C-alpha positions as CSV (number, residue, x, y, z in Angstrom):
1,M,0.0,0.0,0.0
2,A,1.3,3.5,-0.9
3,K,2.0,5.9,1.8
4,F,1.3,9.6,1.4
5,L,3.5,12.2,3.0
6,A,2.1,14.9,5.1
7,Y,3.8,18.2,3.8
8,T,4.4,21.3,5.6
9,V,4.4,24.5,3.9
10,A,8.2,24.9,3.4
11,A,8.6,21.1,2.3
12,A,5.7,20.9,-0.1
13,P,6.1,20.8,-3.8
14,A,6.4,24.5,-5.1
15,A,2.8,24.3,-6.8
16,S,1.2,23.1,-3.6
17,Q,2.7,25.9,-1.3
18,P,0.1,28.6,-2.2
19,G,-2.7,26.1,-1.3
20,L,-1.1,25.1,2.0
21,Q,-0.5,28.7,2.9
22,Q,-4.1,29.5,2.1
23,A,-5.3,26.6,4.4
24,E,-3.1,27.8,7.1
25,R,-4.7,31.3,6.8
26,I,-8.1,29.9,6.9
27,F,-7.6,27.4,9.8
28,G,-4.7,28.8,11.6
29,V,-2.7,25.5,11.0
30,V,-2.3,23.2,8.0
31,P,-4.9,20.5,8.5
32,N,-3.8,16.9,8.2
33,L,-6.0,16.4,5.0
34,Q,-4.4,19.3,3.2
35,A,-1.0,18.3,4.3
36,H,-1.5,14.9,2.6
37,L,-3.3,16.4,-0.5
38,A,-0.3,18.7,-1.2
39,E,1.0,15.6,-3.1
40,S,-1.3,16.8,-5.8
41,P,-1.6,20.5,-6.3
42,E,-4.8,20.3,-8.3
43,T,-6.5,18.4,-5.7
44,L,-5.4,20.5,-2.8
45,S,-6.5,23.6,-4.6
46,G,-10.0,22.2,-5.2
47,R,-10.2,21.3,-1.4
48,V,-8.9,24.6,-0.2
49,L,-11.6,26.4,-2.5
50,Q,-14.3,24.3,-0.7
51,C,-13.0,25.2,2.8
52,D,-12.8,28.9,1.7
53,A,-16.5,29.2,0.6
54,P,-17.6,30.7,3.9
55,A,-14.9,33.4,3.6
56,V,-16.0,34.1,0.0
57,R,-19.7,34.5,1.1
58,S,-18.7,36.8,3.9
59,R,-17.3,39.2,1.3
60,L,-20.5,39.6,-0.5
61,L,-22.4,42.7,-0.4
62,P,-25.1,43.0,2.3
63,W,-28.0,42.9,-0.2
64,S,-26.8,39.7,-1.6
65,Y,-27.3,38.0,1.6
66,R,-30.9,38.2,1.0
67,L,-30.4,36.9,-2.5
68,F,-28.7,33.9,-1.4
69,G,-31.0,33.1,1.5
70,G,-28.4,33.7,4.3
71,S,-27.9,36.2,6.8
72,Q,-24.9,38.5,7.6
73,R,-24.2,36.5,10.7
74,D,-23.7,33.2,8.8
C-alpha cells in the first residue's frame, strides 16, 4: 500500500505551497488532510476552495445575503 507524505508549507512541492498557505490562513494551522493532499496541487487547490467558501460568502455585499438566502451573521 502506498503511503502519502504529510507536507509542511516549506517542504511541499512548489505548486502546492500557495494552497497550503491559504489553508493555514483559513484554519490557523495546516490540517492533516490538506497536508496529505499537497502531493497533488490540483486536488489540494480544489479542497482549499471548498474550505474557503464561507470566507468568500462573507465578502458579499449586504444585499446579496438576502439573494442567497443567508444572513450577515452566517
